[in-house]
C-alpha positions in Angstrom: 0.0 0.0 0.0 1.4 3.4 -0.9 1.7 6.3 1.5 -1.0 8.3 -0.3 -3.5 5.4 0.1 -2.7 5.2 3.8 -3.2 9.0 4.1 -6.6 8.7 2.3 -7.6 5.9 4.7 -6.5 8.0 7.6 -8.5 10.9 6.3 -11.7 8.8 6.3 -11.1 7.2 9.7 -9.6 10.2 11.6 -10.0 13.5 9.8 -8.9 15.6 12.9 -5.5 13.9 12.8 -4.7 14.0 9.1 -2.6 17.2 9.5 -0.4 15.4 12.0 -0.1 12.3 9.9 1.0 14.4 6.9 3.4 16.3 9.1 5.0 13.1 10.5 5.3 11.6 7.0 7.3 14.6 5.8 10.0 13.6 8.2 10.4 15.7 11.3 7.8 14.0 13.5 8.3 16.6 16.3 5.3 17.7 18.3 4.7 21.4 18.0 1.8 22.2 20.4 2.0 25.7 21.7 0.0 28.6 23.2 -0.3 31.5 20.8 -1.9 34.9 20.9 -4.9 35.5 18.6 -6.9 38.6 17.8 -10.7 38.0 17.8 -13.7 40.2 17.5 -16.1 39.8 20.5 -19.8 40.8 20.4 -22.1 40.6 23.5 -25.7 41.6 23.6 -27.5 42.5 26.8 -31.2 41.9 27.3 -33.7 43.0 29.9 -36.0 40.7 31.9 -38.6 40.8 29.1 -36.1 39.7 26.5 -35.7 43.1 24.8 -32.2 44.0 23.7 -30.8 46.9 25.8 -27.4 47.2 24.2 -24.7 45.5 22.1 -21.0 45.9 22.9 -18.0 44.7 20.9 -14.2 45.0 20.7 -11.2 43.5 19.1 -9.2 41.6 21.8 -6.1 39.5 22.1 -6.6 36.0 23.7 -4.6 32.8 23.9 -5.3 29.8 21.7 -3.8 26.3 21.4 -2.3 25.4 18.0 0.1 22.9 16.7 0.7 19.4 15.7 0.9 16.2 17.7 2.3 12.8 16.8 -0.5 10.5 15.7 -0.5 7.2 13.8 -2.7 4.6 12.1 -1.4 1.1 11.7 -3.0 -2.1 10.4 -4.4 -4.4 13.1 -6.1 -7.8 13.0 -7.6 -7.2 16.5 -9.7 -4.0 15.9 -13.0 -4.2 14.0 -11.9 -1.5 11.5 -8.7 -3.3 10.7 -6.6 -0.3 11.9 -5.3 0.7 15.3 -5.6 4.5 15.7 -3.5 6.5 18.0 -4.6 10.1 17.6 -3.3 13.0 19.7 -4.5 16.6 19.5 -3.2 20.0 20.7 -5.5 21.2 23.5 -5.4 23.4 26.6 -3.9 21.8 29.7 -4.6 24.8 32.0 -7.3 27.6 31.7 -7.5 30.9 33.6 -10.3 33.4 33.8 -9.8 36.7 32.0 -11.9 39.8 32.3 -12.2 41.7 29.0 -13.7 45.2 28.7 -15.8 45.7 25.5 -15.4 49.4 24.7 -17.9 50.0 21.8 -21.5 49.8 23.0 -24.6 50.7 21.1 -28.3 50.9 21.9 -30.9 48.9 19.8 -31.1 51.8 17.3 -27.3 51.7 16.7 -26.5 54.9 18.6 -23.2 54.8 20.4 -23.5 54.8 24.2 -21.1 57.1 26.0 -22.2 57.1 29.6 -19.9 55.6 32.2 -22.3 52.8 33.1 -23.5 51.8 29.6 -20.5 52.8 27.4 -18.5 49.7 28.3 -19.2 46.1 29.3 -17.0 43.7 31.2 -17.2 40.0 30.3 -15.4 37.0 31.6 -13.9 34.2 29.6 -11.5 31.3 30.1 -8.5 31.2 28.0 -5.6 28.6 27.8 -2.4 29.5 29.5 -0.7 26.1 28.7 -1.3 23.7 25.8 -0.1 20.2 25.2 -0.9 17.0 23.2 -3.7 14.8 24.6 -5.2 11.6 23.3 -8.1 12.7 21.0 -11.5 12.2 22.7 -10.0 12.1 26.2 -12.0 14.7 28.2 -11.2 13.2 31.6 -8.3 15.4 32.4 
């Protein structure tokens, strides 16, 4: 069986790990899972107790993300029902911390910018990764 056929089979059986398989085939095989900065656009809407929108706030913010490659493999097996033994590892967060972000552009339902001290900004909390590493795919017990 040629390498391209194996990669095709791997793509069907484990699409989330195909990038890592291609990476390993090209020779280096090193894991490269890291915490990187990423700019995202956040939008948060605030509603009153009757479900009417009071304001919408947004901002471009820098947050951490996990990105990289982890060593994975597929090998023939007479024991498994599919005929292949799959060992898939994915780059995921190993530790999260809470971060408070201030959204600085707030608007009323008509699109008018809010400038008052109380309504002109909105604080939101999110959890972002501070450390990333390779975990067995599908393992959420950590």
